[in-house]
N, C-alpha and C positions, 0 to 999 in steps of 0.2 A: 824674637821680634815678630815672627809670623803670628804667634799667639796673641801678642798685644795688639797687633794691627787688626786682627780678626775681631777681638773684643771691641776695639774702637769702632770698627765698621758695623758690627751688630748694634752697638749703642746708637750710632748715627742713624742707621736704618730705622730703628724703632723710634728715635727722636723725630726723624723726618715724618714717619707715618703718624706719630702723635700730633705733630703740628698740623698735618693735613686734616686729621680727624677733628682737631680742636677748632680749625677754621670753619667747620660745619656746625659749630655751636653746641658741642657736647664733649664729655670727658671720657677718657679711657678708664675703665674700672679694673679692679683686681682680677687675676686670671687663674687662680687655683681653686678648683671646685666651684666655679661660678659660671654664669652665662653673660656674655657681652653681646649687645646688639649693635651691629655696625650699619648705619643708615644708608650706606651706599653712596657717600658723597665723593669717594674717589672715582675719578672718571674711568670708564672702561676703555682699555686699549684695543682699538680695532686695527691691528697692525697690518694684516694681510701679508705678513712676511713669513718666509719659510726659514727653517734652520739651514745652516751651511752644509758642509760635507756630512753625510750620514755614514757612520762607521759600521763595520760588520765584524762579528766575532762568533766563533763556534762555542756554544754553551749548552751542555746537555744534549737534547735531541734536536736543537735548533741552531741555525745560523741567525743570530739576532742582529737586526738593524737598530741602531740607537744614535741619538744626538747627545752631544757632550758640550758643556760650557763651564767656564771658570778655571780655577787653578788646579793643576793636576795633583797638587799636594794638599789641597784644602779638604776640610770635612765634607763627607759625601752626603748628597741628597739624591734619592731616587724617586722620580715622579712617575706615576702609573696612571695611564688613561683608561677609559672604559669604552663601552659600545653605545652608539656608533660614532665614536670620536677617535682621535689618534694623538700623536705627540704634539701636534700643533696647538692642542689645548694649553700647552705650557710655553708657547712661543714668547709670551711677554713675562711670564714668571721666571723663566730660566736666567735671562740676563740680569734681572733684579737680584737674584740670589748670587749669581756669579760675581757681581760687582761688590759683594760683601765678603768675598774670599772663599765661597763654597765651590766644591766640584759637583756639578749637576749632571746626572745621568737620566736620559729620558728614552726608554726602550719602546719600540713597537712590540705590543703583545703578539703572541702567536696568532697568525691569521690576519695580520695588519702590515701595511707598508712593505718594507724590504725584508722582514723576518720570514725565514723559510725553514721547513723541516729538512733535516740532512738526509733523511731516507724517504723515498717514495712510498715505502711500505709502512711508514709510521702511522699510527692511528690519529686521525684528526680529532683530538680529544679536547673538549671545552669545559671539563669539570673543574670546579673551583680550585682544588688543591694543585692541579697541573700548572696553573699560572704562578702559584707561589713557588713551586719547585723551579719553574723557569727563572724566576727572579734570583733565587739562591744560587743556581748554577751560573747565572750571569755574574753575580757578585764574585763567585769563585774564579770565573774565567778572567775577570778584571782585577783580581787580587784585592777585592774590597772586603775588609773584615767586618766593618760595621757602618751603618748608614741611617740617616733619618729617612723614613718612608712616608710618602704622602700620595694620596690618590682619590679618585672619585669614580662612582659607578663600579664597573668590574675592578678598576684599580683600587677602590676603597676596600672592596671585599678581599682582594689579594693582600692589601696592606695589613688588614686586620689578621688574616691568616698567618702572615709572616710574623706578626707581633706575638701570637700565641704559640706557634710551633717553633719559631727560632728567635726568642726574645734576646738571646745573646748577640744576635747579628743586627738588632734594631736599636738605635740610640733613642729614638722617639718616633711618634706616629701622629700624622694628620689624616683624618678620615672624614670624607664628606658623607653625610647621612649616617654617621655613627657606626655601630657594630652590625656588620652585614653578613657575618658568617651564617650559613644555612646548612641544611642537610636534606637528603631526598625524602626522608620520612616527613619532616615538617612541610616540604614542598608539595606533598600530596594532600595535605589538609586543606579543606575549602576555607575561603575567606568570605566575609560579608559581600554582598553583590557589588556595592560601590567600589570596594577595594579590588574585586575581581575585574571590574571594568578597566581599571588602569593597566591590567596585565593582558590586554587583548592580544598584543603581538606574541606573547608567550604561547597562547593557545593557537594562534595562527601558525606559528612555526612548528607546532606539534603535528601539523598535517602535511601531506605531500604537496598540496596546493600552495601552502605557505612557503615551503622550501623553494618551489619553482617561482613563486611570486617574488621572493626576496632576491633570488638569483637574477631575475629579470629586471627588477626595479630597485636595486639596492641604494642607488643614489637618491632617488625620490623618497624611498622609505626612510633613509637616514635623515633627510631634511625635515620630514614630517615629525620624526622623534625629536630632533633639535627644537622645533617650534613648539611642540606640545610640552616638552620637558622644561623649557625655558621661555614661557610666554611673554616675558618682558624684555627679552634679549633681542634686539633688532640687528642681527648679524648681517653682513654683506655677502653677496654671492661669492665673492673672491675668497672670503674667509672660509666659507663652507667648501669651496672648491679644492682648497689645499688638503682637506681631510678626505674628501670624496675619492681622491686618487688612491689613497691608501686602502680603501675598501675593495679595490680591484685585485688585491692579493689572491692568488689562486686557491688558497685554503680558507678564505674568509667565510664564505657561506657555510662550509662544512663545520667550522669551529662555532659559528654563531648558532646554527641549528642544533648542534650537539649540546651546547651550553644550556639552552633553554629546555631541550627535551630531557637532559640529564636532571635538571632541577625538578622536573615533574615526575621523575622516576620511570620514564618510558624508554630511556636509553641507559645502558650500563656505562660505567667508567672502566678504567684499566685496573687490573688486580694490583699493580705495583703501587697504586695510591690508596689501597683499601685501608691500611693502617692509619694513614694520615686522616682519611675521612672518618674513620672510627673515633679518633681523638676529637675531631671537630664536632661530632654529634653531641659531645658533652658540653658544648658552648663554653669553652674555657674563658676565664677572665683575662683581660689585658692588663698586665702589670707595669708596662713601661710607661713613661710620660706621654700623655696624649692630649690632643685637642681635636674635638669633633666640630664640624661645620654644617650648617643647614642654611639654604637659601629660603627666604620666606615666600618666594614665588616658584618654588620647585613643583613642577607639574608631573614629575615621574613618581612611581610608587616609592615610598620611603617610610620608615618607622618614625614614630614620635620620639623625641629625644628622651622623654621621661621613661620610655620603655627600655632603653639600653644604658642609661647612666650608671646603673649598678654594675655593669660588666667591666668598667674601668676602675680598677682598684689602686692604681698608682696616682701620681699627680695628674690631674685632669681638669679640663675646662671645655665649655661649649660655646660656640659662636653662632650667632644668627646674622646672616648678611641680608640686609633689606634690598628689595627690588632685584634680587638675584635668584636665578633658577637652579637647574640641576648641575650646571657646569661652572662653579664659581672660579675656577682657575682661569678660565677664558673670559668670563663675564666681569670679574673683579680681581684682575691679576695682582694689583698692589696689595690689596687686603689679604689675598691668599698667600702671597710671599711673606707678608709681615707675620702671619700666623705661624709659618714654618720657622721663621727666625725666633719667634717667641717660644715655641715648644722646645727649641734647642737650649733655652735658658732655664727650663724647668729643673 
């Protein structure tokens, strides 16, 4: 009965979404190996609401804070945020998915919110593979065997890494801005000047001045990134304020600074991740079902969809969200949720 109800709920969700889209004067196209442009007719939810009780669990080197919504027995979706965002990016996505029978897990990444290192001596490491290992250890702690993984920014990179290193744990993938797996060697290669300009904060963080500046002005810094990365998103101060609190995590600055310095090859990672990083330097293909998303108003650095489509060798589709920037989960939550339900049907 649970399975039949879930199938019905998924059909209803997609039907409702289709009707919403159709009312805007266009049709939904095929979704395997295709590109669908969503004109952004679905209203953005500006909820200013927080999640309820934040749960805590020991997982790997962390005590992870996470929000949970939906049925404890439903198919699992893990939603991963990026920088400088937090779990509130999914505040409107989570209830939409929960209402369709899913169990939705939204963890604070290391360095955000209520997530803490278990040891004061632990290295505050922001390298890419560490976040993926964090997610796997969280799944183990919660006894989750398999999940749909979806994310944006750092969360998209983490989702892609999970898909290539642990495909048996990932039912499907939704990744904003596509295939984002990198490596230090590639990170040290110069880009054209226009592209380098978009990475100004990465170079700022490479300096001690930048570290001190971010420590002192992290809230103002984060708001500037939100505005430049999503120039069409007119978020309210209260919406930003919910996330700004999570950036006061005592490890936040150290994690952010290490993340960007590691990318440039000016900081080392931990030896225990060396083998994983070595595998990632090969830029492995993603074989699980996947949908990538891009906002046509994305003001953050991001690759062209044509440059990474070949990396998705399973069932795959690309979506363009119109009038949406870098954070489609928060800017267009209904469309984002519908894509997750859709990839589950691949």
